[in-house]
C-alpha positions as CSV (number, residue, x, y, z in Angstrom):
1,M,-1.4,89.3,-9.9
2,L,-0.4,91.4,-12.9
3,M,-3.0,94.1,-13.5
4,L,-3.3,94.8,-17.2
5,Q,-4.3,98.0,-18.8
6,P,-7.2,97.8,-21.2
7,L,-6.2,97.9,-24.8
8,N,-7.3,100.7,-27.0
9,L,-5.9,99.9,-30.4
10,E,-6.9,101.2,-33.8
11,T,-6.2,100.0,-37.3
12,E,-7.5,101.4,-40.6
13,K,-10.8,99.5,-40.2
14,Y,-11.1,98.3,-36.6
15,I,-10.9,99.4,-33.0
16,I,-10.0,97.0,-30.2
17,H,-11.3,98.2,-26.9
18,S,-12.8,97.3,-23.6
19,F,-16.1,98.7,-22.4
20,R,-15.5,102.5,-22.5
21,K,-17.2,105.5,-20.8
22,E,-18.7,106.5,-24.2
23,D,-20.3,103.0,-24.4
24,I,-22.5,103.6,-21.4
25,E,-25.2,105.3,-23.4
26,S,-25.2,102.6,-26.0
27,H,-25.0,99.6,-23.7
28,E,-28.3,98.2,-25.0
29,R,-27.1,98.2,-28.6
30,I,-23.8,96.6,-27.4
31,A,-25.7,93.9,-25.6
32,E,-27.6,93.2,-28.8
33,Q,-24.3,92.9,-30.8
34,V,-22.8,90.6,-28.1
35,L,-25.9,88.5,-28.3
36,F,-25.7,88.3,-32.0
37,I,-22.1,87.0,-31.8
38,F,-22.8,84.5,-29.0
39,S,-25.9,83.2,-30.6
40,D,-24.5,82.8,-34.1
41,P,-24.3,79.0,-34.9
42,F,-21.2,79.6,-37.1
43,T,-19.3,81.4,-34.2
44,L,-20.4,78.7,-31.7
45,K,-19.7,75.6,-33.9
46,F,-16.6,74.7,-31.9
47,V,-17.6,76.4,-28.6
48,P,-21.3,75.7,-28.0
49,G,-21.0,76.3,-24.3
50,K,-20.5,80.1,-25.0
51,K,-24.0,80.5,-26.3
52,L,-26.0,83.3,-24.7
53,Q,-29.7,82.5,-24.3
54,G,-31.1,86.0,-24.7
55,I,-30.7,89.7,-24.3
56,E,-30.7,89.5,-20.5
57,H,-27.8,87.1,-20.6
58,A,-26.0,89.5,-23.0
59,R,-26.6,92.3,-20.5
60,D,-25.2,90.1,-17.7
61,F,-22.2,89.3,-19.9
62,I,-21.4,93.0,-20.2
63,K,-21.9,93.6,-16.5
64,T,-19.6,90.7,-15.7
65,M,-17.1,91.8,-18.3
66,I,-16.8,95.3,-16.7
67,I,-16.4,93.8,-13.2
68,N,-13.9,91.1,-14.3
69,N,-11.9,93.7,-16.2
70,H,-11.8,95.9,-13.2
71,V,-10.6,93.2,-10.8
72,G,-8.3,91.4,-13.2
73,K,-10.3,88.2,-13.6
74,S,-10.5,88.5,-17.4
75,H,-9.7,91.1,-20.0
76,I,-12.5,91.1,-22.6
77,H,-12.2,93.5,-25.6
78,F,-14.5,94.2,-28.4
79,I,-13.5,94.4,-32.0
80,T,-15.5,97.2,-33.5
81,S,-15.8,97.9,-37.2
82,K,-15.3,101.6,-37.9
83,D,-17.4,101.4,-41.1
84,M,-20.4,99.8,-39.4
85,D,-19.9,101.3,-35.9
86,S,-20.6,97.7,-34.7
87,I,-19.0,95.0,-32.7
88,V,-17.9,92.2,-35.0
89,G,-15.8,90.2,-32.6
90,I,-14.7,89.6,-29.1
91,V,-11.2,88.8,-27.6
92,D,-10.8,87.6,-24.1
93,L,-7.4,87.3,-22.2
94,I,-7.7,85.0,-19.2
95,P,-5.1,85.4,-16.5
96,P,-3.1,82.4,-15.1
97,D,-5.0,82.4,-11.8
98,I,-8.3,81.9,-13.6
99,A,-6.8,79.3,-16.0
100,R,-5.6,77.4,-13.0
101,Q,-9.2,77.0,-11.8
102,H,-10.2,75.3,-15.1
103,Y,-7.1,73.5,-16.5
104,I,-4.5,71.1,-15.1
105,L,-1.1,72.2,-16.4
106,D,2.5,72.4,-15.1
107,N,2.7,76.1,-16.1
108,Y,-0.1,78.6,-16.4
109,P,0.3,81.3,-19.0
110,H,-2.4,83.8,-20.0
111,F,-4.9,82.2,-22.3
112,I,-6.6,84.0,-25.2
113,E,-9.9,83.3,-26.9
114,F,-11.4,85.1,-29.9
115,Y,-14.7,85.1,-31.6
116,L,-16.0,86.6,-34.8
117,S,-19.5,86.8,-36.3
118,E,-19.9,84.7,-39.4
119,S,-20.2,87.7,-41.7
120,F,-16.7,88.7,-40.8
121,S,-15.1,85.3,-40.8
122,G,-12.7,84.5,-43.7
123,K,-11.7,88.1,-44.2
124,S,-8.3,87.9,-42.4
125,I,-9.5,90.1,-39.6
126,M,-7.9,88.0,-36.8
127,T,-4.9,87.4,-39.0
128,E,-4.4,91.1,-39.0
129,L,-5.4,91.9,-35.4
130,L,-4.2,89.0,-33.3
131,P,-0.5,89.9,-33.7
132,I,-1.2,93.5,-32.7
133,I,-3.3,92.3,-29.7
134,T,-0.6,89.9,-28.5
135,A,2.2,92.4,-29.0
136,S,0.2,94.9,-26.9
137,F,-0.2,92.4,-24.1
138,F,3.5,91.4,-24.3
139,K,4.4,95.1,-23.8
140,Q,2.6,94.8,-20.4
141,D,5.0,92.2,-19.1
142,I,3.2,89.1,-20.2
143,K,5.7,86.4,-21.1
144,E,3.4,83.7,-22.7
145,I,-0.1,83.6,-24.2
146,A,-1.7,80.3,-24.8
147,A,-4.8,79.2,-26.8
148,V,-6.8,76.0,-26.7
149,V,-8.4,75.3,-30.0
150,N,-10.6,72.5,-31.5
151,R,-8.2,70.7,-33.9
152,H,-11.0,70.7,-36.5
153,N,-11.2,74.5,-36.4
154,A,-8.8,75.0,-39.3
155,G,-9.5,78.7,-39.5
156,A,-8.5,79.3,-35.9
157,V,-5.4,77.1,-36.2
158,K,-4.3,79.1,-39.2
159,V,-4.8,82.4,-37.4
160,L,-2.8,81.2,-34.4
161,N,0.1,80.0,-36.6
162,R,0.2,83.2,-38.5
163,A,0.2,85.2,-35.2
164,G,3.3,83.4,-33.9
165,F,1.6,80.6,-31.8
166,S,3.2,77.2,-32.0
167,Y,1.5,73.8,-31.4
168,V,2.6,72.4,-28.1
169,K,0.6,69.3,-27.5
170,A,-2.9,67.7,-27.4
171,F,-4.9,69.4,-24.7
172,D,-7.7,66.9,-24.6
173,P,-9.4,64.5,-27.0
174,L,-10.8,67.4,-29.1
175,Q,-8.5,70.4,-28.6
176,D,-4.8,71.3,-29.0
177,L,-2.7,73.7,-27.0
178,Y,-0.8,76.5,-28.8
179,I,1.6,79.0,-27.2
180,N,3.0,82.3,-28.3
181,S,6.0,83.0,-26.1
182,Q,8.5,85.8,-25.6
183,N,10.8,83.2,-23.9
184,T,13.5,81.7,-26.1
185,G,13.5,78.4,-24.3
186,N,11.6,75.3,-25.3
187,I,8.1,76.1,-24.1
188,S,6.8,72.6,-24.4
189,D,9.2,71.4,-21.7
190,H,7.3,73.1,-18.9
191,L,3.7,72.7,-19.9
């Protein structure tokens, strides 16, 4: 299994980072911000199963995040606004071994998921950040990154297209599969 290094990326307005040592003292505030994102009806419109039921679930999310990042089960990163010193989004990179437990495919790339709170949606944040994030993962020897998106989620589809993801096929009755690949071959032939 490929062990990835946590991202620590910075743009003019945002920091993309995993849970850091300096976050330990503010873990309760971080749990509140995670709860805000994963209880926001706008954020959850296409992924209602991600809803957190309360602050205790948000604390558990962070504990699980730290453990999973450490053992390589997932790679969750926060998107923090520098101006607000607040988490405004979350990005999760799911390794092939974990994807294999949930999806039936011929080929298992890494899968990426991203979430923004409603107040930051429509501001091109993910359009700016997703190419930077995927490029950073590609530098760590990842060859393909996939995303499964509800086909009615026009904003996410637009973000994926602008970040170099291409439609591959229908994934299920509601969702489509997109891939961003460093390979030059026809990716749809082996998925």
